[in-house]
Short mmCIF file of the C-alpha atoms (twelve columns), coordinates in Angstrom:
data_MODEL
# 
_entry.id   MODEL 
# 
loop_
_atom_site.group_PDB 
_atom_site.id 
_atom_site.type_symbol 
_atom_site.label_atom_id 
_atom_site.label_alt_id 
_atom_site.label_comp_id 
_atom_site.label_asym_id 
_atom_site.label_seq_id 
_atom_site.Cartn_x 
_atom_site.Cartn_y 
_atom_site.Cartn_z 
_atom_site.pdbx_PDB_model_num 
ATOM 1   C CA . UNK A 1   5.252   20.995  -7.572  1 
ATOM 2   C CA . UNK A 2   5.044   17.352  -6.520  1 
ATOM 3   C CA . UNK A 3   8.397   16.634  -8.180  1 
ATOM 4   C CA . UNK A 4   10.074  19.277  -6.016  1 
ATOM 5   C CA . UNK A 5   9.007   17.518  -2.827  1 
ATOM 6   C CA . UNK A 6   10.128  14.132  -4.178  1 
ATOM 7   C CA . UNK A 7   13.620  15.454  -4.900  1 
ATOM 8   C CA . UNK A 8   13.716  17.112  -1.497  1 
ATOM 9   C CA . UNK A 9   12.773  13.881  0.310   1 
ATOM 10  C CA . UNK A 10  15.413  11.959  -1.626  1 
ATOM 11  C CA . UNK A 11  18.034  14.596  -0.829  1 
ATOM 12  C CA . UNK A 12  17.122  14.542  2.880   1 
ATOM 13  C CA . UNK A 13  17.375  10.742  2.974   1 
ATOM 14  C CA . UNK A 14  20.853  10.887  1.463   1 
ATOM 15  C CA . UNK A 15  22.083  13.657  3.770   1 
ATOM 16  C CA . UNK A 16  20.663  12.054  6.924   1 
ATOM 17  C CA . UNK A 17  21.801  8.548   5.980   1 
ATOM 18  C CA . UNK A 18  18.257  7.159   6.118   1 
ATOM 19  C CA . UNK A 19  18.039  5.606   2.661   1 
ATOM 20  C CA . UNK A 20  14.986  3.493   1.927   1 
ATOM 21  C CA . UNK A 21  15.383  0.298   -0.114  1 
ATOM 22  C CA . UNK A 22  12.383  1.039   -2.311  1 
ATOM 23  C CA . UNK A 23  13.873  4.424   -3.337  1 
ATOM 24  C CA . UNK A 24  17.328  3.174   -4.376  1 
ATOM 25  C CA . UNK A 25  16.621  3.594   -8.106  1 
ATOM 26  C CA . UNK A 26  15.537  7.185   -7.532  1 
ATOM 27  C CA . UNK A 27  18.670  8.019   -5.532  1 
ATOM 28  C CA . UNK A 28  20.798  6.747   -8.417  1 
ATOM 29  C CA . UNK A 29  18.670  8.457   -11.063 1 
ATOM 30  C CA . UNK A 30  18.646  11.945  -9.506  1 
ATOM 31  C CA . UNK A 31  21.823  12.154  -7.406  1 
ATOM 32  C CA . UNK A 32  25.494  11.370  -7.797  1 
ATOM 33  C CA . UNK A 33  26.963  10.241  -4.487  1 
ATOM 34  C CA . UNK A 34  30.728  10.022  -4.109  1 
ATOM 35  C CA . UNK A 35  32.588  8.956   -1.017  1 
ATOM 36  C CA . UNK A 36  36.240  9.822   -0.427  1 
ATOM 37  C CA . UNK A 37  38.311  9.155   2.706   1 
ATOM 38  C CA . UNK A 38  39.336  12.816  3.124   1 
ATOM 39  C CA . UNK A 39  36.205  14.728  2.109   1 
ATOM 40  C CA . UNK A 40  33.605  12.168  3.134   1 
ATOM 41  C CA . UNK A 41  30.345  11.748  1.276   1 
ATOM 42  C CA . UNK A 42  29.462  14.313  -1.381  1 
ATOM 43  C CA . UNK A 43  25.949  14.503  -2.838  1 
ATOM 44  C CA . UNK A 44  25.532  16.212  -6.201  1 
ATOM 45  C CA . UNK A 45  22.103  16.529  -7.861  1 
ATOM 46  C CA . UNK A 46  21.778  15.388  -11.480 1 
ATOM 47  C CA . UNK A 47  20.001  18.531  -12.664 1 
ATOM 48  C CA . UNK A 48  19.378  17.329  -16.229 1 
ATOM 49  C CA . UNK A 49  17.526  14.255  -14.975 1 
ATOM 50  C CA . UNK A 50  15.545  16.390  -12.532 1 
ATOM 51  C CA . UNK A 51  14.576  18.879  -15.262 1 
ATOM 52  C CA . UNK A 52  13.512  16.057  -17.573 1 
ATOM 53  C CA . UNK A 53  11.337  14.523  -14.857 1 
ATOM 54  C CA . UNK A 54  9.842   17.894  -13.903 1 
ATOM 55  C CA . UNK A 55  9.000   18.559  -17.569 1 
ATOM 56  C CA . UNK A 56  6.923   15.370  -17.716 1 
ATOM 57  C CA . UNK A 57  4.868   16.125  -14.620 1 
ATOM 58  C CA . UNK A 58  1.397   17.536  -15.140 1 
ATOM 59  C CA . UNK A 59  -1.267  19.216  -13.076 1 
ATOM 60  C CA . UNK A 60  -4.764  18.264  -12.116 1 
ATOM 61  C CA . UNK A 61  -7.436  19.832  -9.954  1 
ATOM 62  C CA . UNK A 62  -9.715  18.261  -7.374  1 
ATOM 63  C CA . UNK A 63  -12.849 20.081  -6.337  1 
ATOM 64  C CA . UNK A 64  -14.836 19.220  -3.245  1 
ATOM 65  C CA . UNK A 65  -17.657 20.753  -1.253  1 
ATOM 66  C CA . UNK A 66  -16.728 18.780  1.853   1 
ATOM 67  C CA . UNK A 67  -12.970 18.157  2.050   1 
ATOM 68  C CA . UNK A 68  -10.988 21.327  2.791   1 
ATOM 69  C CA . UNK A 69  -7.505  19.849  3.249   1 
ATOM 70  C CA . UNK A 70  -5.792  19.302  -0.148  1 
ATOM 71  C CA . UNK A 71  -3.699  16.363  1.098   1 
ATOM 72  C CA . UNK A 72  -6.782  14.632  2.479   1 
ATOM 73  C CA . UNK A 73  -8.596  15.220  -0.824  1 
ATOM 74  C CA . UNK A 74  -5.682  13.699  -2.744  1 
ATOM 75  C CA . UNK A 75  -5.576  10.724  -0.374  1 
ATOM 76  C CA . UNK A 76  -9.303  10.099  -0.825  1 
ATOM 77  C CA . UNK A 77  -8.946  10.384  -4.594  1 
ATOM 78  C CA . UNK A 78  -6.114  7.866   -4.626  1 
ATOM 79  C CA . UNK A 79  -8.071  5.505   -2.371  1 
ATOM 80  C CA . UNK A 80  -10.374 4.778   -5.275  1 
ATOM 81  C CA . UNK A 81  -7.413  3.048   -6.923  1 
ATOM 82  C CA . UNK A 82  -7.320  0.559   -4.043  1 
ATOM 83  C CA . UNK A 83  -11.003 -0.202  -4.531  1 
ATOM 84  C CA . UNK A 84  -10.590 -0.595  -8.304  1 
ATOM 85  C CA . UNK A 85  -7.609  -2.938  -7.886  1 
ATOM 86  C CA . UNK A 86  -9.478  -4.816  -5.171  1 
ATOM 87  C CA . UNK A 87  -12.446 -5.225  -7.482  1 
ATOM 88  C CA . UNK A 88  -10.165 -6.665  -10.175 1 
ATOM 89  C CA . UNK A 89  -8.529  -8.955  -7.614  1 
ATOM 90  C CA . UNK A 90  -11.913 -10.224 -6.441  1 
ATOM 91  C CA . UNK A 91  -12.921 -10.930 -10.012 1 
ATOM 92  C CA . UNK A 92  -9.853  -13.131 -10.392 1 
ATOM 93  C CA . UNK A 93  -9.487  -14.761 -6.960  1 
ATOM 94  C CA . UNK A 94  -13.133 -15.293 -6.082  1 
ATOM 95  C CA . UNK A 95  -14.321 -16.068 -9.602  1 
ATOM 96  C CA . UNK A 96  -16.430 -12.918 -9.915  1 
ATOM 97  C CA . UNK A 97  -15.538 -12.565 -13.594 1 
ATOM 98  C CA . UNK A 98  -18.520 -14.771 -14.428 1 
ATOM 99  C CA . UNK A 99  -21.335 -14.488 -11.990 1 
ATOM 100 C CA . UNK A 100 -22.671 -17.999 -12.744 1 
ATOM 101 C CA . UNK A 101 -25.662 -17.733 -10.493 1 
ATOM 102 C CA . UNK A 102 -28.914 -19.591 -10.770 1 
ATOM 103 C CA . UNK A 103 -31.099 -16.807 -9.420  1 
ATOM 104 C CA . UNK A 104 -31.232 -13.093 -8.899  1 
ATOM 105 C CA . UNK A 105 -31.062 -13.700 -5.145  1 
ATOM 106 C CA . UNK A 106 -27.723 -15.522 -5.537  1 
ATOM 107 C CA . UNK A 107 -26.402 -12.703 -7.720  1 
ATOM 108 C CA . UNK A 108 -27.395 -10.146 -5.093  1 
ATOM 109 C CA . UNK A 109 -25.654 -12.210 -2.414  1 
ATOM 110 C CA . UNK A 110 -22.430 -12.409 -4.452  1 
ATOM 111 C CA . UNK A 111 -22.475 -8.663  -5.118  1 
ATOM 112 C CA . UNK A 112 -23.076 -7.966  -1.431  1 
ATOM 113 C CA . UNK A 113 -20.082 -10.120 -0.427  1 
ATOM 114 C CA . UNK A 114 -17.910 -8.284  -2.972  1 
ATOM 115 C CA . UNK A 115 -19.106 -4.907  -1.673  1 
ATOM 116 C CA . UNK A 116 -18.282 -5.845  1.937   1 
ATOM 117 C CA . UNK A 117 -14.845 -7.145  0.867   1 
ATOM 118 C CA . UNK A 118 -14.068 -3.798  -0.796  1 
ATOM 119 C CA . UNK A 119 -15.064 -1.971  2.379   1 
ATOM 120 C CA . UNK A 120 -12.622 -4.152  4.313   1 
ATOM 121 C CA . UNK A 121 -9.874  -3.406  1.776   1 
ATOM 122 C CA . UNK A 122 -10.416 0.334   2.203   1 
ATOM 123 C CA . UNK A 123 -10.356 -0.059  5.980   1 
ATOM 124 C CA . UNK A 124 -7.105  -2.051  5.899   1 
ATOM 125 C CA . UNK A 125 -5.525  0.580   3.624   1 
ATOM 126 C CA . UNK A 126 -6.517  3.373   6.021   1 
ATOM 127 C CA . UNK A 127 -5.150  1.452   9.019   1 
ATOM 128 C CA . UNK A 128 -1.899  0.820   7.128   1 
ATOM 129 C CA . UNK A 129 -1.574  4.547   6.413   1 
ATOM 130 C CA . UNK A 130 -2.251  5.467   10.044  1 
ATOM 131 C CA . UNK A 131 0.300   2.901   11.278  1 
ATOM 132 C CA . UNK A 132 2.939   3.874   8.688   1 
ATOM 133 C CA . UNK A 133 3.063   0.357   7.271   1 
ATOM 134 C CA . UNK A 134 3.426   1.533   3.665   1 
ATOM 135 C CA . UNK A 135 7.114   2.135   4.443   1 
ATOM 136 C CA . UNK A 136 7.633   -1.646  4.573   1 
ATOM 137 C CA . UNK A 137 4.612   -3.212  2.871   1 
ATOM 138 C CA . UNK A 138 2.329   -2.892  -0.102  1 
ATOM 139 C CA . UNK A 139 -1.340  -3.607  0.516   1 
ATOM 140 C CA . UNK A 140 -1.170  -6.787  -1.543  1 
ATOM 141 C CA . UNK A 141 2.083   -7.887  0.139   1 
ATOM 142 C CA . UNK A 142 0.583   -7.430  3.595   1 
ATOM 143 C CA . UNK A 143 -2.555  -9.362  2.666   1 
ATOM 144 C CA . UNK A 144 -0.448  -12.139 1.128   1 
ATOM 145 C CA . UNK A 145 1.625   -12.340 4.332   1 
ATOM 146 C CA . UNK A 146 -1.498  -12.717 6.471   1 
ATOM 147 C CA . UNK A 147 -3.124  -15.093 3.957   1 
ATOM 148 C CA . UNK A 148 -0.795  -17.903 5.041   1 
ATOM 149 C CA . UNK A 149 -2.506  -18.261 8.425   1 
ATOM 150 C CA . UNK A 150 -4.765  -21.296 8.271   1 
ATOM 151 C CA . UNK A 151 -7.610  -22.537 10.433  1 
ATOM 152 C CA . UNK A 152 -8.585  -26.191 10.211  1 
ATOM 153 C CA . UNK A 153 -11.832 -27.557 11.537  1 
ATOM 154 C CA . UNK A 154 -12.716 -31.214 11.625  1 
ATOM 155 C CA . UNK A 155 -15.641 -33.010 13.244  1 
ATOM 156 C CA . UNK A 156 -14.739 -34.467 16.615  1 
ATOM 157 C CA . UNK A 157 -11.420 -32.585 16.842  1 
ATOM 158 C CA . UNK A 158 -12.551 -28.976 16.908  1 
ATOM 159 C CA . UNK A 159 -10.512 -26.158 15.472  1 
ATOM 160 C CA . UNK A 160 -6.763  -26.142 14.887  1 
ATOM 161 C CA . UNK A 161 -5.043  -22.829 14.153  1 
ATOM 162 C CA . UNK A 162 -1.927  -22.875 11.990  1 
ATOM 163 C CA . UNK A 163 1.240   -21.109 13.072  1 
ATOM 164 C CA . UNK A 164 1.128   -17.321 13.451  1 
ATOM 165 C CA . UNK A 165 4.645   -15.942 12.973  1 
ATOM 166 C CA . UNK A 166 6.194   -13.049 14.907  1 
ATOM 167 C CA . UNK A 167 6.078   -10.957 11.734  1 
ATOM 168 C CA . UNK A 168 2.343   -11.600 11.404  1 
ATOM 169 C CA . UNK A 169 1.764   -10.789 15.075  1 
ATOM 170 C CA . UNK A 170 3.644   -7.510  14.517  1 
ATOM 171 C CA . UNK A 171 1.385   -6.646  11.602  1 
ATOM 172 C CA . UNK A 172 -1.742  -7.314  13.656  1 
ATOM 173 C CA . UNK A 173 -0.350  -5.237  16.518  1 
ATOM 174 C CA . UNK A 174 0.480   -2.324  14.179  1 
ATOM 175 C CA . UNK A 175 -3.031  -2.465  12.709  1 
ATOM 176 C CA . UNK A 176 -4.551  -2.430  16.186  1 
ATOM 177 C CA . UNK A 177 -6.163  -5.842  15.694  1 
ATOM 178 C CA . UNK A 178 -5.944  -8.800  18.025  1 
ATOM 179 C CA . UNK A 179 -3.842  -11.645 16.632  1 
ATOM 180 C CA . UNK A 180 -5.792  -14.826 15.774  1 
ATOM 181 C CA . UNK A 181 -6.071  -17.414 18.537  1 
ATOM 182 C CA . UNK A 182 -8.404  -20.189 19.542  1 
# 
Protein backbone atom coordinates (compact mmCIF):
# COMPACT_ATOMS: atom_id res chain seq x y z
CA UNK A 1 0.00 0.00 0.00
CA UNK A 2 3.02 2.26 0.43
CA UNK A 3 3.24 2.76 -3.34
CA UNK A 4 -0.31 4.12 -3.40
CA UNK A 5 0.58 6.89 -0.95
CA UNK A 6 3.75 7.74 -2.89
CA UNK A 7 1.79 8.20 -6.12
CA UNK A 8 -0.81 10.23 -4.27
CA UNK A 9 1.81 12.58 -2.78
CA UNK A 10 3.41 13.05 -6.19
CA UNK A 11 0.02 13.76 -7.77
CA UNK A 12 -0.84 16.30 -5.05
CA UNK A 13 2.50 18.07 -5.52
CA UNK A 14 1.86 18.39 -9.25
CA UNK A 15 -1.73 19.61 -8.85
CA UNK A 16 -0.87 22.12 -6.11
CA UNK A 17 2.28 23.36 -7.86
CA UNK A 18 4.50 22.44 -4.90
CA UNK A 19 7.06 20.27 -6.67
CA UNK A 20 10.07 19.19 -4.65
CA UNK A 21 13.49 19.10 -6.32
CA UNK A 22 14.37 15.70 -4.88
CA UNK A 23 11.21 14.15 -6.41
CA UNK A 24 11.68 15.41 -9.98
CA UNK A 25 12.68 11.98 -11.31
CA UNK A 26 9.56 10.44 -9.80
CA UNK A 27 7.28 13.09 -11.33
CA UNK A 28 8.74 12.30 -14.75
CA UNK A 29 8.64 8.54 -14.21
CA UNK A 30 4.99 8.30 -13.08
CA UNK A 31 3.24 11.31 -14.64
CA UNK A 32 3.03 12.99 -18.02
CA UNK A 33 2.58 16.73 -17.61
CA UNK A 34 1.59 18.82 -20.61
CA UNK A 35 1.05 22.54 -20.64
CA UNK A 36 -0.96 24.30 -23.34
CA UNK A 37 -1.94 27.98 -23.50
CA UNK A 38 -5.67 27.25 -23.84
CA UNK A 39 -6.19 24.23 -21.58
CA UNK A 40 -3.46 24.94 -19.05
CA UNK A 41 -1.56 22.17 -17.30
CA UNK A 42 -2.80 18.61 -17.75
CA UNK A 43 -1.51 15.79 -15.53
CA UNK A 44 -1.87 12.24 -16.82
CA UNK A 45 -0.66 9.25 -14.77
CA UNK A 46 1.61 6.72 -16.49
CA UNK A 47 -0.36 3.68 -15.36
CA UNK A 48 2.04 1.09 -16.81
CA UNK A 49 4.95 2.52 -14.83
CA UNK A 50 2.81 2.66 -11.70
CA UNK A 51 1.69 -0.97 -12.11
CA UNK A 52 5.28 -2.09 -12.66
CA UNK A 53 6.43 -0.29 -9.52
CA UNK A 54 3.50 -1.62 -7.47
CA UNK A 55 4.30 -5.17 -8.64
CA UNK A 56 7.82 -4.90 -7.22
CA UNK A 57 6.74 -3.70 -3.79
CA UNK A 58 6.62 -6.27 -1.01
CA UNK A 59 5.20 -6.54 2.46
CA UNK A 60 6.76 -6.97 5.85
CA UNK A 61 5.41 -7.12 9.38
CA UNK A 62 6.67 -5.46 12.54
CA UNK A 63 5.58 -6.82 15.88
CA UNK A 64 5.95 -4.92 19.12
CA UNK A 65 4.74 -5.27 22.69
CA UNK A 66 5.28 -1.57 23.38
CA UNK A 67 4.71 0.54 20.25
CA UNK A 68 1.04 0.70 19.23
CA UNK A 69 1.24 3.25 16.40
CA UNK A 70 2.33 1.57 13.12
CA UNK A 71 4.00 4.73 11.77
CA UNK A 72 6.00 5.14 14.96
CA UNK A 73 7.03 1.48 14.80
CA UNK A 74 8.19 1.91 11.20
CA UNK A 75 10.10 5.07 12.12
CA UNK A 76 11.87 3.29 14.98
CA UNK A 77 12.70 0.36 12.71
CA UNK A 78 14.18 2.67 10.10
CA UNK A 79 16.16 4.55 12.75
CA UNK A 80 18.40 1.52 13.10
CA UNK A 81 19.64 2.28 9.59
CA UNK A 82 20.96 5.63 10.83
CA UNK A 83 22.85 3.90 13.62
CA UNK A 84 24.28 1.28 11.25
CA UNK A 85 25.42 3.93 8.76
CA UNK A 86 26.79 6.01 11.62
CA UNK A 87 28.74 3.02 12.88
CA UNK A 88 30.24 2.53 9.41
CA UNK A 89 31.04 6.24 9.19
CA UNK A 90 32.78 6.17 12.57
CA UNK A 91 34.83 3.19 11.48
CA UNK A 92 36.07 5.19 8.50
CA UNK A 93 36.36 8.75 9.87
CA UNK A 94 37.60 8.01 13.38
CA UNK A 95 39.75 5.02 12.46
CA UNK A 96 37.60 2.51 14.33
CA UNK A 97 38.19 -0.14 11.67
CA UNK A 98 41.30 -1.22 13.57
CA UNK A 99 41.07 -0.69 17.26
CA UNK A 100 44.87 -0.42 17.71
CA UNK A 101 44.77 -0.11 21.44
CA UNK A 102 47.46 -1.02 23.90
CA UNK A 103 45.14 -2.10 26.68
CA UNK A 104 41.65 -3.30 27.37
CA UNK A 105 40.96 -0.01 29.16
CA UNK A 106 41.79 1.95 25.98
CA UNK A 107 39.55 -0.35 23.94
CA UNK A 108 36.69 0.20 26.38
CA UNK A 109 37.21 3.96 26.15
CA UNK A 110 37.12 3.89 22.33
CA UNK A 111 33.95 1.79 22.32
CA UNK A 112 32.33 4.13 24.83
CA UNK A 113 33.11 7.17 22.66
CA UNK A 114 31.63 5.38 19.63
CA UNK A 115 28.51 4.46 21.60
CA UNK A 116 27.98 8.07 22.73
CA UNK A 117 28.52 9.32 19.15
CA UNK A 118 25.79 6.96 17.89
CA UNK A 119 23.42 8.25 20.56
CA UNK A 120 24.09 11.79 19.34
CA UNK A 121 23.43 10.72 15.73
CA UNK A 122 20.07 9.25 16.72
CA UNK A 123 19.21 12.42 18.63
CA UNK A 124 20.11 14.66 15.68
CA UNK A 125 18.00 12.48 13.36
CA UNK A 126 15.00 12.76 15.69
CA UNK A 127 15.40 16.54 15.96
CA UNK A 128 15.65 16.78 12.16
CA UNK A 129 12.41 14.81 11.81
CA UNK A 130 10.62 16.98 14.37
CA UNK A 131 11.83 20.18 12.66
CA UNK A 132 11.01 18.92 9.14
CA UNK A 133 14.61 19.33 8.00
CA UNK A 134 14.58 16.16 5.89
CA UNK A 135 12.74 18.19 3.23
CA UNK A 136 15.98 20.10 2.55
CA UNK A 137 18.79 18.05 4.08
CA UNK A 138 20.09 14.54 4.47
CA UNK A 139 21.59 13.67 7.84
CA UNK A 140 25.07 13.45 6.35
CA UNK A 141 24.60 16.70 4.40
CA UNK A 142 23.52 18.56 7.52
CA UNK A 143 26.46 17.21 9.53
CA UNK A 144 28.86 18.11 6.71
CA UNK A 145 27.44 21.66 6.63
CA UNK A 146 27.99 22.09 10.37
CA UNK A 147 31.40 20.37 10.23
CA UNK A 148 32.94 23.45 8.60
CA UNK A 149 32.68 25.49 11.80
CA UNK A 150 36.12 25.62 13.38
CA UNK A 151 37.37 26.55 16.83
CA UNK A 152 41.02 27.46 17.24
CA UNK A 153 42.76 27.61 20.57
CA UNK A 154 46.30 28.81 21.07
CA UNK A 155 48.24 29.51 24.25
CA UNK A 156 48.24 33.19 25.15
CA UNK A 157 45.52 34.08 22.61
CA UNK A 158 42.55 32.11 23.90
CA UNK A 159 39.88 30.73 21.65
CA UNK A 160 38.98 31.95 18.17
CA UNK A 161 35.73 30.77 16.60
CA UNK A 162 35.57 30.49 12.82
CA UNK A 163 32.72 32.04 10.85
CA UNK A 164 29.21 30.70 11.46
CA UNK A 165 27.11 31.34 8.34
CA UNK A 166 23.44 32.36 8.29
CA UNK A 167 22.58 28.93 6.88
CA UNK A 168 24.33 27.25 9.82
CA UNK A 169 22.60 29.55 12.31
CA UNK A 170 19.28 28.59 10.69
CA UNK A 171 20.06 24.91 11.13
CA UNK A 172 20.90 25.39 14.81
CA UNK A 173 17.72 27.41 15.31
CA UNK A 174 15.59 24.73 13.61
CA UNK A 175 17.18 22.04 15.79
CA UNK A 176 16.48 24.08 18.92
CA UNK A 177 20.18 24.39 19.74
CA UNK A 178 22.06 27.56 20.54
CA UNK A 179 24.48 28.60 17.80
CA UNK A 180 28.18 28.37 18.74
CA UNK A 181 29.73 31.50 20.22
CA UNK A 182 32.59 32.40 22.50
